[in-house]
C-alpha positions in Angstrom: 0.0 0.0 0.0 1.3 3.5 -0.9 2.5 5.6 1.9 0.8 8.7 0.5 -2.3 9.5 2.6 -4.5 10.6 -0.3 -3.5 7.5 -2.4 -4.4 5.3 0.5 -7.8 6.9 1.0 -8.6 6.8 -2.7 -7.7 3.1 -2.7 -10.2 2.7 0.1 -12.8 4.6 -2.0 -12.2 2.3 -5.0 -12.8 -0.8 -2.8 -15.9 0.7 -1.2 -17.3 1.7 -4.6 -16.7 -1.9 -5.9 -18.7 -3.3 -3.0 -21.5 -0.8 -3.7 -21.6 -1.9 -7.3 -21.7 -5.5 -6.4 -24.6 -4.8 -4.0 -26.5 -2.9 -6.6 -26.0 -5.7 -9.2 -27.1 -8.5 -6.8 -30.7 -8.4 -7.8 -34.0 -8.8 -6.0 -33.9 -12.2 -4.3 -30.2 -12.3 -3.5 -30.6 -11.8 0.2 -27.6 -14.0 1.2 -25.3 -12.2 -1.2 -26.6 -8.8 -0.2 -26.1 -9.8 3.5 -22.5 -10.7 2.9 -21.9 -7.5 0.8 -23.4 -5.3 3.4 -21.2 -6.9 6.0 -18.2 -6.1 3.8 -19.4 -2.6 3.2 -19.9 -2.1 7.0 -16.3 -3.3 7.6 -14.8 -1.2 4.9 -16.6 1.9 6.1 -15.9 1.3 9.8 -12.2 1.1 9.1 -12.1 4.0 6.6 -14.1 6.5 8.7 -12.1 5.6 11.8 -8.7 6.3 10.1 -10.0 9.5 8.5 -11.5 10.8 11.8 -8.5 9.8 13.9 -5.7 10.8 11.6 -6.5 12.6 8.3 -9.1 15.1 9.4 -7.4 16.4 12.6 -4.0 16.6 10.8 -5.3 18.4 7.7 -7.3 20.7 10.0 -4.2 21.5 11.9 -2.0 22.0 8.9 -4.6 23.7 6.6 -7.0 25.5 8.8 -8.7 27.1 5.7 -10.3 23.6 5.2 -12.0 23.5 8.6 -15.5 24.0 7.2 -15.0 21.1 4.7 -13.6 18.9 7.4 -16.4 19.6 9.8 -18.9 18.7 7.0 -17.0 15.5 6.5 -17.2 14.6 10.1 -21.0 15.1 9.9 -21.2 13.0 6.7 -19.3 10.2 8.5 -21.7 10.5 11.4 -24.7 10.0 9.1 -23.0 7.0 7.5 -22.2 5.6 11.0 -25.8 5.8 12.1 -26.9 4.0 8.9 -24.2 1.4 9.4 -25.3 0.7 13.0 -28.9 0.3 11.8 -27.9 -2.0 9.0 -25.7 -4.1 11.2 -28.7 -4.9 13.4 -31.1 -5.6 10.4 -31.9 -8.8 8.8 -31.4 -8.8 5.0 -35.0 -9.9 4.7 -36.2 -6.7 6.4 -38.5 -4.6 4.3 -36.2 -1.5 4.5 -32.8 -3.3 4.3 -32.3 -2.5 0.5 -33.7 1.0 0.9 -31.4 1.7 3.9 -28.4 0.3 2.0 -29.3 2.5 -1.0 -29.3 5.6 1.2 -26.0 4.6 2.7 -24.6 4.1 -0.8 -25.9 7.5 -2.0 -24.6 9.3 1.1 -21.1 7.8 1.0 -20.8 8.2 -2.8 -21.6 11.9 -2.4 -19.0 12.2 0.4 -16.3 10.4 -1.7 -17.0 12.7 -4.7 -16.7 15.8 -2.5 -13.4 14.5 -1.0 -11.8 13.5 -4.3 -12.9 16.5 -6.4 -13.0 19.1 -3.6 -10.6 18.9 -0.8 -8.1 16.2 -1.7 -6.7 18.4 -4.5 -6.5 21.3 -2.1 -4.8 19.1 0.5 -2.3 17.9 -2.1 -1.6 21.4 -3.2 -1.2 22.6 0.4 0.9 19.9 1.8 4.2 18.5 0.5 5.0 14.9 -0.5 6.8 14.4 2.8 3.8 15.5 4.9 1.4 13.3 2.9 3.8 10.4 3.4 4.0 11.0 7.1 0.2 11.2 7.4 0.0 8.1 5.2 2.3 6.2 7.7 0.0 7.3 10.5 -3.1 6.2 8.6 -1.4 2.8 8.1 -0.7 2.5 11.8 -4.3 3.5 12.7 -5.6 1.0 10.2 -3.9 -1.8 12.1 -5.9 -0.9 15.3 -9.1 0.3 13.6 -12.4 -1.4 14.5 -13.9 -3.6 11.8 -17.4 -3.6 13.3 -19.5 -0.7 14.4 -20.2 -2.6 17.7 -16.5 -2.4 18.7 -15.8 0.1 21.5 -13.6 2.3 19.5 -16.2 2.6 16.7 -18.9 3.3 19.2 -16.7 6.0 20.8 -16.3 7.6 17.4 -20.0 7.7 16.9 -20.7 9.0 20.4 -18.0 11.7 19.9 -19.8 12.9 16.8 -23.0 13.3 18.7 -21.4 15.1 21.7 -19.3 17.6 19.7 
């Protein structure tokens, strides 16, 4: 995995988008496949939002304070995704609203990814040097090692609670 923070996050985005496409292509009666795909989506998003919230956002906010508004919005978008993830984790794939809730999660996260990749990632790359992005990337890799993989893990629950209490 690249040490560059933005490359790492874009790689995560590609993997998340692929899982979304697989879910959308699964079809009407594919509840077992959809259940497995949603479990994978939940894991990918739990890890990704954790490392962004713990490392990328605070560091970019410190180094590029002019991006504070965008970062605050990103925290809120993560919070919305976290709530949907928690609800989906507790739902049966046969539940009437399972597909609809997953569709809303996909729409929300896709919008968030597009904003990051077209909006603030280019500004971060322009504002920080290669060395700084590599250092942040190393911290992202370290955070990924200890990141929760389920929204029910204490560190994931703390992240969600922090978003509510801030």
